[in-house]
N, C-alpha and C positions, 0 to 999 in steps of 0.2 A: 508547363505542364499535363494532362491529362490524369484526373485520380488514377488510381492505381486500383484495381476488381479487391473489395474487402471483402477477408474469408474472418472468418468466426474462430479461436484457439480455446479450445475445452480444456478445462484440468479432468481429473478421476472423475471430480462429482459434478460435470454436467454443467457450471459453472463459464461463462467464457472470460479472457482474459481482462475485458471489458468490466464484467459485474463484477469481477471481484474487486476493482480498481473503485470502481464506485462503493460498491460496499468497504471498503478499507479509508477513504474518505471522508466516509462519516465517522468512523474508532478515528480517527485521525485529530477530529474535532476535540475528542478529550486530553489529546495532552500539547497541543503546539501550545497551549495559550498559558501551556506553565513559566515561557519565558519569554512571550509574545503578545499582544493585542492586535486587534485587527487596525488595517492599516483602511485607508479612507479613498472614495472615490470621487474625483473631482471633476468639473464639467467647462467644456469649453465649445461657446458658440461660432463657428466658422461660417462664412456668407452658404448660400442657396439650401439653408435651415439644414446645415449639419448639425448634428449633435453629437459631439466627438467627446466620450468618458476618458480618465485617468486613471488605474487604477497604484498609487501611489503605494509602488510596495522600499523605494528608498527612504520612505518612512519608518519601516517595521528595528530592530534592533542593530542588527547590520549593515543594513543599510541596503538590501538586498534579500530577495526570498529563500533563500538558500537554507534561514535559520530555519525553516517550517520540514523539508524531509530527510534534513541532517541529524534533527529532533527529536523526530515520529520514527525513525527506524532506531534507533541509540537506546531512545525512550522502552521499547522492547526487547529490548536481550536479557539477557537473565542475570542474576546476579553472578552467578562465575565468568560467564563473557565479560561484563561490566570490571572485573578484579582483576583481571587479564587483561584490557586493555584494546582499545584500536585503532584502526591505521585507515588509512587512507590519500590522494595524490588531489593535487588541486592546484593552479595558480590563480585564484582568489577569493571569493567571494564563500564560495561550498567549504574552504577553509575555516573559513571568519565563522558558518556556519558547524562545522564540528567539534572547534574551540568552546564555540559557544554552551555547545552541549556536553560539551564534557566534564566543564569548569560546572556544572551545571548536574552534572548527573553521576561527581566525583569518581572519573576515572583518567584516565591517561590516554592520553588521544599522540600520536607522531604521523604526524602531516610530510607528505615529500611533498618537495617544490622546486620550478625549473631554478635553475643558477638563473635565471633571467628575472625572476618576481623582483616588481618593486620595493622598494625601502617599506614604502608606506604599507603593503598590501602585508608584507611579514609584523609590521609592526601592527599591525589593526590585529593578527591574529593573536600574536604574547597580549596584547590586550581583552582581546573572547576569551581568552583561555588559561592565561595567568602559568600558574603550574604545572597544571593539567596538558600542555603544550609541549611538545618537544618538534622541532623543525626541523626537517633535514633536506637541505639544498642539494640538487641531485639535476647533474643534465641538464640540457639546453634547452629540451622540450616537455611538453606535459606526460606526448608517451614513456620516454624514458622514465622521470618519476612514476608514473604507474603501474612502469615494469617495475620498477625498483618496489614500489608499494605490494603488491602483491607477494614481490616475493619475499617482502618481512611480512604479512600477515599467513605465509603458508610456515615459515622458518619458525616465529613466533609465538603459532597459535592467537593471531589477533583477529577477531572480529573488522571487517573490509566495507566500508561506508562509500558505495558507489554515490559517483557526484548523480547516478540520474537511473540508472538501468538496475530500478530495484523497483519491487513494487509498496515497499514502505516506504521509500522515500517517495518515490513516485503521488502516492495519496495527502505526505504531509506540506507538498507544493500545490495540491488537489484544495487543499482547506484557501488557497485564496481565492478562489471562483464560487463558494462559498460563501465567503465575505461578500462577494459580488452580487450574487441573489438573493443572500439577508437584506441588500444594502435596502434593493425595493426601488433600485433607478431602473429595475430593469422595464421589460425584454430589450433585447439590442437586433440589431439588425445583422450588423457581422463586428468580427473582430479580427485583431491582424495577431496575432502572437508567434514572437520570436520566437526562433527554433535552434538549438543549437543539438545537447543530446535529445534532447526533445523529450524530456523529465516534465515541466514544464508546460511547453505547449500540450503535451499527451492528455494530462489530468486536467490541467484547464481546461480543452477542450470537448472533454468525458465529463464532464459535471453541468460544463453551460448548456449539452447536448440535451442531457435527463429535464433540464427547468427553461430553456427554451429552444423546441425541437426544430421551428425554424431560424436560428441562425445561420449563418453561413463564417466558419471558419477559416482565413486564410492564415497557413504556415509560411513566415517570413525568416529567409533568410541573409547572409550577406553576397556578395558577391564573390566567390573564393573559396566559399565556406559550405556550400551547401550539402552535404552528404544524407541531410535526413533524404530529401528525393530523391537524392540518387536511389539511396538503398530502399525505399519505398517505390521508386521504379521497376529497379530489379529484384524487388522479390527478397532481398538478404542485407545485411550491411557490406556495406563497399568501402573501400580508403580510399579519399580524394590524393593524388600526387602531390598535389603541394594545397597549402592552407593560408588564406589572407588572415591576420591575425593582428587587426588594426580593431576589429570588435571582439576583442580576446575574451572577455564573458562565453559566448556563442562559440567561439577555435575549436569545434569537432571533427577530425580526419575521421573516423571516424563513427557511425550513426550505434547506438545500443541494440540488443537484440528486442527485449519487452518494448524498448520504445519505440522499436519501428510497428512493432506489431501494434501500438496504441497509436500513434500519429498514420497511421495507414489505414484502419478503422473510422480516423473521427477530424483526418483535416481534409477539406475539399479540393484545396485549393492552392498550390505554390509557385511566391513567386521570391524575385532576390531584390536589394535593395544594393546602391554602393555607395562604398565610405562616405563619399560627397555629400548623397542622400541623409546616411546617418548623421554628419555632422551637425548637418539642414537643421533635423529634425532635436538633437543637441540643443540649437539656437532660440528655436521654437519653444524646446518647454523653457528656456527660461525667460524670454518673453512673454510667453503667455502663465506659468506657476512659479518663479523665481526659483526656478533645481535647474540642476544641470545633473544628468541622466551622465551615465557610462554610456560607450558608446554602444553598448549589446542592450543598455536600455531602451536606446530611444529606436530600435529598428524597429518593430510595430507603429508607432508613431511616421515614422519616413514613411511608408507602406501607408498608411492610411493619407500622409500627404502627396506620397504619386499619385495614388489612385482619387480623390478627393473629386476629379471632375463626374464619377458615377456614386460621389454618396452623399448627391442631391435629396435634401428630407429622408435621411435615414439616421439612427442612431448607430453610432460606431464605438468598441471599446479596443484601449488599446491597455498593454499594462509596462508600466515603468520599472521594468524589475527589477534593478542599480543603481545605483550612486557612486560604486566606489574606484573614480576613474586619477589616475595620480595628477597632481597640479599640474604639471611641467606638461603633458598631454594635452592642455589646454590653450597652447600660442596652435600647434596643427590643426586639434578640432575647428578654431575659432576661423584658418582662412579657410577650412574646404568648407565649410558652412556657408560660406559665400558665394564660392562654386557648386555647387552643390544645387544652394537655391535658385541656382542660372542666374546673380549678380556679380557675380567679378570673376571678370574677363580683362584679359591683357592683352594689348599693342605692341609691336615693333613698328614706333613709326620713322622713316627716313628724315634728318634734316640736311640742311650742310653744317660742314665744322667749322662755326668763323661765331664768333664772336656774336651774344642776342639773338644765334638762332633759335637755342632754347625756351628764352622770354615770346620771341618772336610764335611759337608751338604751342605756349599756355595759357597765351592770350588770345589765341586764337579759338581754345576750348570753349564750348561753351558754358555761362555761369553756372546750368545745374549740377555740372557732372562734378561728383566727387572721385576725388584721385585717394588712393590707398598702396600702393607700391610707386616706387619711382625708382629703376636699375638702369645708372648709365657709366662706360669708361670709355677713354677716347680711348678707339682701335685705327684708328685713321686719319691722315691730315687733311681729307676732306668730305670726308661722307658720315656721320656721326645716326646712331640707330637705339637710340634709347628704349627700354619700355614703361610702360606705361600701365600698372593695374585701377582699374574703376569698378565700383558701385555700380551698378544701369541694372533695371530688366530689360530683356532680352527688346524691348524695340526700344527704347532710353537710349539702347547703346546699335541698335539697325542704322536712329538716326545722327549719333556722333560720330560713323565709319562714314557717314553721309557726308556731313559737314566737313569731315578732314578731307577726303577726297574733293569734292570740291573746294576745299581749299586748295588742290595740289601736290598734299602730300601722300606718299606711298606708304601703305599701311597694308602689315599683315600678324595677322589671331594666334598668339601665339603661348595660348591659355595652358596645356598638357606639354607647350618642350618641359624637359625635365630642367637643363639650368635658370631656366627662370621659378618652378619651382622649388629650386632649391638655391635662387638667390642667387647663380653664380654672373657676379660681376666683372665681367671681361674689360680688360684695359691695359696699353700699354704703356710703362713708365717710361720706357724709353723717346717716348712723342712728346712727353709732358714737357712744357718750356715755364721755367724757373714755377718750380710751383707752389702754392701754398694751400693747406685744408684749413677748414674751421669745422665742426659743433654746430649745430647752428637749431636754435630751439626758436620757436615760431608759436604763435596764436593758432590753434588749428580750426578753421574755417575756409571758406571756399578763397578760394585765390589769393590768397596768403604765402606765398611761394613766389605765383608770378610779379607780382606787389616786391618783395625782395631781389630779382634779378630784373626787376626794373629800372631798382635807385644803382648796383649795380654791375649790371652786364658794361656799362662805358667805358668799366675801368680793366674789366678783366673777360677771358674766355673759362666758363663752366667745362673742367674736360674731366670730373667725376662727380656721381647723383647717386647717394644711398637713402632714398626713405621708404618707412614701411607705418600704414597708420595701426595705431595701439591702442586709439577707445581712450584716450586721454584729452584735454581741453589743449594743453601741450602738442605742437607737433616736434619728433628732433630727425635732424637728417645731418646727416658725413657728406660736407659739401669737397668739391676740388680744384682750385681756378689755377692759371695759367695764364703767365706779362709775358709780354715783349722784351720785356727790363729788369734787371736787379732793382730800379730805380723804381718802376712802374709798382713790382712784389715789394718793395719794401713801405711803400706811398699806399697797400691798400687796407694798411688797418685804418689813416685816416679816415677813406674810405665808408668803413664798415661802421664807426663810431657817427659821424653823419645818417647815417640811415635809417628810417627808426621803423621800418618795416617787418623789426622783426622782435625775439623776447630776449633773446639774449644771443650772449658767440665767443667760442673759443679756439683760442689759437692751435693745433695739434702741435703738441714740440715734436724739435727738430729730432731725437731717437727716435719718435712714434714715426716719423715721414719716409728715414731713412730705410728701417724697416718694410714700410709701403711700396714707395716708387726705388 
């Protein structure tokens, strides 16, 4: 999207909003360090002489930058205002910042949060605020919580602490840019700044441009959340019809009035990143810096990695703006990361439904192939179509497809199929003849599953296969076998005990098997 025409918004004294913001950032220096220290910049050297820098806001008191703006705003309230208390709405980091400030300033903060707010974030708010905080869970969305918070502010005479659309809040966030300048690691050629409400991005860009006039500022939004770019293009805040919340810290349906004005002046270019690209950036942070950002915290890095072919010889800046992710989200992030890095791809491969066919398929795969997911259930007496996930770069994936086609296999890519993403393994238990299921532990190495199937294939037909890579040294799979007679069924454990291409196995109990088939 081309940059919007920039306008100056002046107050009665003739100062533009941008000039006011820059002045307030100077004043904020005196306040924010009463509750937190400056966070470091770390460098990552990439190929093509790319000098990539990361501002580590995850190392701040609340593991995100939001404490800066919340405290700077609340520290300017009068004694009477602090006595009455404050109110806000937030699903995460801003709530923690307000809680921290309330405890420090000895005031009472009422924080409205959606009912869906993860328990981890609620506990963090209570930990930072203690008895100074009251959490009220209301509604399914931030918008519902925000409406209730504004009503409470009006009804009870409380000061509303906005998460982004406030000059003092923006100025507090801008102190992270001041630290970047004071670090002496600049100047930078380009900065990738994630944008939700626009408070951090607008303030950071405003300050960086004072000290690095030639810097290019790229505003980064998630796909399905680009409310600020839409507002800049429209010349006013506009509400999105739908809002993606994977990057929940930047999930803002409608940009702020003040933040739109500032962002329109200081952001040079807009781009979006996908959830998979963000997940890949989270993995990149872990591999390079041994830290795990929340999704919104990795958006700037996602954009930098997405455009690294254009960054040759340049110094680039990103902000790791937060690391408050629910632990349960890690599984989803791990899977998306491989897809986002164009490494994880899924193939459905046609084979005959007969004993030994699955072993033959695995044996036909190149030794260098890394299987990370296996989904198969018997649905036909004559044909089978296992779904296998591979971690490969694009060139290796093309080579794998060619090798399979040359081997006579019919294949189709199903990476984006819904049932594959949710691991819905289709099977028809009525087709299973004398079934027996086992859980198998094996040493996680290339060819391990093929070695196991080679030993047991002469004695059974595989009718179910459920395996996903967990990152451990030991792999675990749920396997189903069928037999042509009850005798073969009963003798199967004898063959398992003689096999040595696995670490351990357990027979699935009859009660469990009855529920499965």
